[in-house]
N, C-alpha and C positions, 0 to 999 in steps of 0.2 A: 710855731703857734700850738695853744695846748687845744685839747682835741673837744673841749665845751664851746670855745669860741667857734674852730671849723665846724664843728657840729652845726651850729646856730647860722651859720653861712652856707652849706651845703641846702641844708631845708630851707631856708629863708628864699634859695634863690630857685630852689624846684618849685616853692609854693608860690612865688611869686609868677613862674613862666604856667603853672595849672591856670592862676586866675586870669593871667593876660589872654591864654587861651580858651579861655570861656567866655570871657570880652567878644573876642576876635569872632569864635564862632556861636555865638550864643541864637538860642532858639526862638523864632517869629511865626510857628503855627504848631499844633496838635504833631502834624508829621514829623516835623523836624524836632518835636519834645520828644514824642515814643521813639521815632524809626529813623530819627538826622536824613531825614526825604529821601530816603531809599537810595542816598547817592556818595557812599564811602565806596574808596578804592578796594579790591580783596586785600591787598599785601598792607594797607594801613587798618582794617578790619580784621585782619590775621594776627595784625601787635596787638590792635586793642582786647581783642579778645583773651591772647594769651595773659595780655596785664586782669581780664577781668578773670582770668581763670586761677593765675597763681597768688595765690591772697595771701596774709599772713600767715595762714596753714602753712604755704607753697615753700614760704621764703623761708622764717621764721621757726617755725615749728616741726615739720615733715623731719628736717636734717636733726631737730634736738629728738625724736623720734625714735630716727635709727642707729642714734648713736647709744640711746641706753636699751634696746630691745633685738637691734644687730640685725641680724636675717628676719627679725621678725616684724621688721619696721619696714620690709619689703611689699608691703603688703597696701600701704598707700600708694608706691610707685606705679605697682602694676596694677590697681584700681582704678586709680582718677589716669593715667596716660589711657588704659586700656575701653574706660566709658568714654574719651573724647573720639576717637573711632566709631563709637557705636552712633553718638550722637551725629558722628557726621556722615554714615551710610543709611541709617534707620530714620534722621527725625529731619534733620535741616535742611535738607534740599526742598522737602516736602510741605514744610512749613513756611520757605518760607514762596514758595508755589502759591501757599496759601494768601498769602499778601493783605494780612490784615496787620494790629499793634503790638497783640499780645497773644499769651498761651492761650489765657484763659476766653478771649475770643474764639479761638480755633475751638476751646470745647464745648462753649458756648453757641457756637454757630452748626458745629460737628455736631452735636447731642440734644439741637434744636430745643436748647431749654436754659432760663434764668437762674432755673435752680442747678442745673450745673455747672453755670457759670458762677455763680458762689459761691458754692463748692470748691472748684479750680482756688477762687481770689482767697479763700479761706484758708486752703494749704499751701500754698505760695507766700502769702501774710508770715506762716507759722514758720515754711522752711526758712523766707529770705531772713527773717527775726532771730532764726537759733543758729544761721548763720552771720550773720550780722556780730553778734554776741564774741565769737572768736575775732572776728575785724578789729572790732576796735579794744577787745585785751591787748592784742598786738600794737596799737596804737600808744596804748597806758606804760606798757612796758618799753618802749621805745624812748618816750618824753619823760620819764618817771629817771631813768636810766643818764641818756644821754644831753637830755638837757635841764635835766635838774630841776622839777617843777612838778608845782604834785599835780598827784594824775589825774583830779578833777580839772585844773586847768588845760593839762593836755589833751584832756579827750575834748575838755571844748574848742580848744584852739585846730584841733585836727575836722569834730566836724563843721565847724566855720566855712573850712576852704572848701569840703564837701557842700555843703550849704549852695554857697556861691558860685560854683561851677555847673552842680546838678541841679538846681534851681532856675539859677536864668540860663543854661546852655543845655539842659535836659540832655537828651540822645547825643543829639549832635556836638556840643561840651565836650563832654562826657569821654565822644570817642576820639576823638583828640587830644584830648586830655592823658586817655590813656597809651594812646599810642607814646604821647612825653614819656611816662611811668614806664612803661615796659621797658623805653632807655634808659631810664636811672636803676631800674630794679632790676636787670640782667647786670648791667655793667657793676652795681655794686654786690652783687654776687659771685660773678666771675673773678675780679680782680683780686679778692682774698684769698678763694681756691688756689688759684694759680701761683699766687706768691708764698703760703703755705705748702703747694705742693712740691715748688722749688727746694723750700727749705728743707721738708722731710725727705724726699725720694730726689731731689737733682731734675725730676721732670715735671716741662711745665705745662703739661696736661693735665687736670686734675680727673678727667674720669683713666688716665692712662696709670697715673699714680698711684691710685687707689689700690690697685692691684702691681704695682710695682715694689724693690726692693728698696728698703732704710737704706739713706745715704750713707756709703763708707762702712755697711753691713752686708752678710749674706740675708739678711733677716729680711723674710716679705712685710709688710708692714700688719696684713691681716694675722699673717702666722702673730706679731707683737702683739697683736688687739687681743685674741684668743690669749694668749699664756695672761697679759695682765688683766682681763679678765677672772682667769680661773682660779691667779693667784689672790684676787679679792674678796673672791665668794660669789662672785658672780656665773653664770650661762657662759659657752665658748660665745665670740660676737658672730661665726658665721654658722651658730647650727640654731634647729628648730625648737622651740619648746611650745608652738600655740598648738593643736590638736591642727591637723589637716583639715577637719570641717569649717571650722571657726575661721582657719585662712581664706578657705576657701569659697565663704558667707561673708566676709567681710572685702573682699577682693571684687566680689561679685553684686556688694550690698555701692562699692563705692565707683564700679563699672554703672551699673544701671540707673545710682541717683545722679550721676556725672550728664546723663542722657535726658534728666528729668528735670535739671538745673535754670531754672528761669531768667535768670541773670545771663545766661551763658546764650539759652536756647533764642533770647530777644537780639543779639549781635547778628545772628545771621536773616533778620528781616530790613538791616540796612541797607546792604549793597545791591545795586539797580537790577541783578537776574540772578535766575535760580543755578545758574552756571556757576557764576560769582560766589554764591554760598558753598560751593564744593570746595571751591579753590580757596576763597578763607579757611576754611576747617586746615587745608593742605597747610598752607601758610602757616597759620595757629600750633600746628603740631609741631613744627621746624622749630619756630618760636619759642615752645614749651621745651623743647627735649633740650635745649641749653642748658636750662635750670635743672631739669630732672636729672640729667644723665649726671650731673655734677653733684647728687647730691650727696649719693653713697659717698662720692668723695670725703666731701664736708663735711659728715657725720663719721669718718674714720680719724678725718686730721681734730677735729674736735677734741675726742673721746681722749686718746694717745695724747695731746698737748693739755687734757687737764687732769689727767691722772699723774702725769709727770709732774706737771710745776706744781701739786699739794701733796700728793703722798710724803706723807712723813716732814713733812717741812715744819720749822717752829710756827707759830702764828704770829707771834712778834713779826718773821720774816717774812709771812705770808707777801705774796704780790699783790702788786693796788689796785688788779681789777678784781681779787678776789673779797678783798674790804669794800669795795665800791659798788658791789654789787649785792655783800652783805648788809649793807645800811640801809636797801628800799627790801627788803627779805625773802629775796629770789638768791641767795644764798645762806645756809643757818649753819655755824659748827657750836657744839657743844663740847668739852673736858670730857671724855666718864670717864679715861681714866688717869686726868690726873697730870700728864704727863706734860701737857703745851703744846702737844708736836699735832698737825692735824692730821687724822687717818680717818681714811674712804675705804670702805669696802660695803660689802652688802647688806642688806636691811634700813627700815627707819634710824634716821637718826634722832626725832623726837617723837614724842608719845603725845596724840590725838587729834588737836588741830594743826596744820603745816601753815607755814607762812605763807601771807597770801596778798603781795602785791603790801604789803602795811609795814608802817617804822611805827618807833615808838610812839607818835602819836595821834598812830590809828587812823591814818589816810584810807587805809580798809575798812574799817571795824576790829574788833579788839581779836584778839590774840592771845585767850583766855589759857591755854595750856600749849600756847607754841613753844614754849621754851622749857620744857620739861622732857629732858632727856630720854629715851626708849632706851631701858637696859637691859632689854630681850638680845641684842646685837651691840659689836662694839663698834658699828661705822656712826662714826663723829661728824659728817658732812649729810646737811639739804641742798639738794641744787633742785630748780626749777628748771626741765626739761628744754622751755620753751626760749631760756636766755644761750641757747648753747649756738648757735649761729651767730647772734651779738656780741657776744663774749670772745667768739674764734679770735678776732684780730686781736684783742688785747692781750687772749691768752700765749699767742704766739709774736707780740710784740712787735706787730705792724707798724708802718708810720701811722700817726695820728689823723691823719688826711683818708687813711684807709678806714680807720672805725668811724668816722665823721661820713663816710658815701656808706656805708652798710646802716647807720641810722635812716640817713636818704632813703635807702633804698629800700629798708623794712617800713617805713611810712607810704613812700607808693603804690607797695605790695596791696598794704593794708586800705591805702584809701581809695583804690583804683576799685579792688571786688567792692566795697563799701558804696561807694557809689552807681555800681551797676546794680547790684538789690534794690535799694532806698528807689531806683527808679523805677524797679518791676513792682516795687510796692506803690509809687506813687500813679503808675498807668494802672493798673488792677483796681485801683481805687477811682482816681477820674473816670476812665476810660469805660474799667467794665461796670462797676459797681454806678456809679451817678450816672452817664450817658447810655451807657445799655440797659439797666435796670430801673435806677429810682426817679433820674429827672431825663429822658430821653428826649425832650422839647430843647436843652439847652445848646446854644450858640458854638459855636468854635472856641470865642473867645475865651466867654467862661468856663468850658472842659479846660483851658490852659491855665486859668486863675485856681480849679480845683486841683490842678495837676501840683503845681506852686505849691502850695496849701498843704496837699497830702504827703508832697515829698518834706517840708518843712515838719510839721507833725513828726512820722516816719524818722527824721534827722534826730529830734530832740531822744526819742526814744532808743535810739540807736547809743544815743551815750548814756541814759543812764545803764545801758549793758555793759558798755565801756569802763563807768563808774564799778559795777556790782557783776564781776563778769561770771558766770555758770563753767568754770573746769578749766583745763589747760586749750591752747588755741586748735590743735588738729581735732581732735578729740570732740570738742563743740562742732568743730564742721564735719568731722565723719558722723555725726547725728542728723544735722542738714541732709547730708547725701542720705542716709538712711530714710529720711521722710519724703527727701524726692523717688527714690525710688518704686517705694510704695505708695505711692498717692499721683505722682504724676507724668511716671514712665508706661504706667500699665494703658491709661487712660490716652495717648498720642499713639503709644503703638497702635493699638486695636481700632483707634477712631481713622489710622492712615490703612490698618492692613485688614480689617474685619469689617466689611458694610455692616452687618445682622445686630453689630453692636449697639443700641438704645440707650436712651436718656434716664434710666432706671438703672441699667447696668451697668454705668457711667458713674451713674451719683452711689451707687451702692460699695461698687467698686472701691471709686476714693476715701468713702468715710471708711470704709472697714480698715482698709490701707493704713491710714493716719490713725488713727482710733489706737489698733493694735498692736502697732508699731512704737507708735508716743506712751502709750500705756508701759508695755515690758522696758522701753529706754528710762521714762520717768521711774518706775519700780524700781528697777535694778541701780539708779543712778542719786538718786534721790530722796527714797522713801525708804528701802534696805539696801543700803551698799553694803553692809556688811555680808550680804545673800551674793553679792558678785563675783563669783565664782563660778567654773565650770560645772560644779556639785549641783547647783540649780538651776545651771541653762539650760530653755530648751532644745533635746537635741545636742547640747555643748555649744547654743551659740552666743556668742555671746551680744550684748548688746550693740554695738558697732557693726556685727555682722545680720542681724534682726531684720534691717529695712529689706533684704534679698527674699525671709522666707514671708515677712509684709507683702512685698511684691505678690509673691502665688497667692496670696491669700485677696488680694486685690482684683488680680485676674479670675481667681476662681466665682468669685462674688457676682464679679461683672457679667461672666458668662453664661454662670445660674443664675440670676436673677433677672438677664435679660431676654433667658427662653420662655418665662413664665409673659412678656407682656409683647405685644404687636409690636413688627417692627419697622424700623425707620423711616420716613416719609420717603416718598421716590423722589424729593430734590437733596436730599442727602447719599443717598445712592450715586448721582449724577456729581453731586462736589467732589468726592472721593477718588469718582474715574476720574474726574479733570489733576485733581493734584497728582493724582500719579501716571496722568501722559507724561513723557518725558519729551 
């Protein structure tokens, strides 16, 4: 059976499952909609948290980054995993004991200020929409390649599914849908990894095959990768090219950003007891580790297979997967030396604008100079790193059902995180903005209506991000983590462990962290990308790592400003004592 038909079947079955779960678990109250009525089992919550956590960035883009950056890409593995430990130890149990619906709810109550609540809402919306951009880009990749539909239609279909189970089911529907999505995505990630590990190293465990010898030889996989990279003009796969300070800052920004991500934090509000929040974190780490320990192996397998399948191959005899991805602009080839062969090496293949999910019809805008070769180097191949996981089964010539399974898994990863983010936006608007600030007299039914309207509007905005994505998936998501580290984490941490912090300090900290970090990122990534080198970075810290610097600005501003104003009222001290009591 052809891969496209199998993909339609697999995706159709998975979407039907998600819709069925949403109907079965639909929200009937605001407690259901916001926190699943605090009735989620810790194991189920661990699976849902893992699905919420392992977004399109984890499933699609992380292995792609490691394939291209080699050892430098390990910062994403260390940062995202270590950050989850911080969240489990420093924030999750205390916020669960607080017992409310949202992160801005805690900030508004702890800092006795509607202004602080509104700033928190602003930060969360900014972070969430930045994160959603990455998820919708992942949805666009899958639909455009495997289902062969227009990007716009693919995003609309995906958002329609999310709309159904997010608006109808709220947190209750999303939670049990994410349990199913975790099962789909982890199976879809592990199956091809096991297949390819057996093919390359004859070892069925990818984590071990990654460091094993290639079948029938005495050469280790990583040794071969180092040699291939050097022969093609790249740095050794196992070498470090980033400065130590940049590696440290990126890792730290991802770690502390993780601990400040609203859609992950809110998952711990859904369990019955504080102890269940800790158990959920432990289960989630186990479920996450299944994918995260496999990602380096997938990266290495994909890199080797890609190079060996295209290098010095006559273009007319190029494998079918190469031309399939070329048709939608995710791979491009320019015959610079006119020998008819594909030559992949270091350097840009094209000069100026790179292909960006566009075809000759301009589905993603104009490609004005995208087809002009860059003659400053011999590389003839442009490849978008986001496709490495998705194309890996095709490159390795695995059965069509595996290709279809990976497509369904990628959609599950993107849609699960998108749903969690949309719920955070919805809850922030309906509960914190409307109920707690602008319209305190609305009843529960009206609040639930506002929540669903806010979710619908957020989905439309997210769909636009899917059609016009700013950057590749993991890069965009890394920015969201930087913003979370510089805005939300400090006020949550200080709110729990430093009683003296007052509302003025919290507001000053959040705003300063947001403005400084966002300005740095926007300047180097969007205003002056030609200056985005270590020569111009502050202290040699890249935009991806600047969130850690912004976090210290937040801490400093909060503590300094707080010292100039009176201490919080007595009831705030009592609140902090209560949530810190075991």
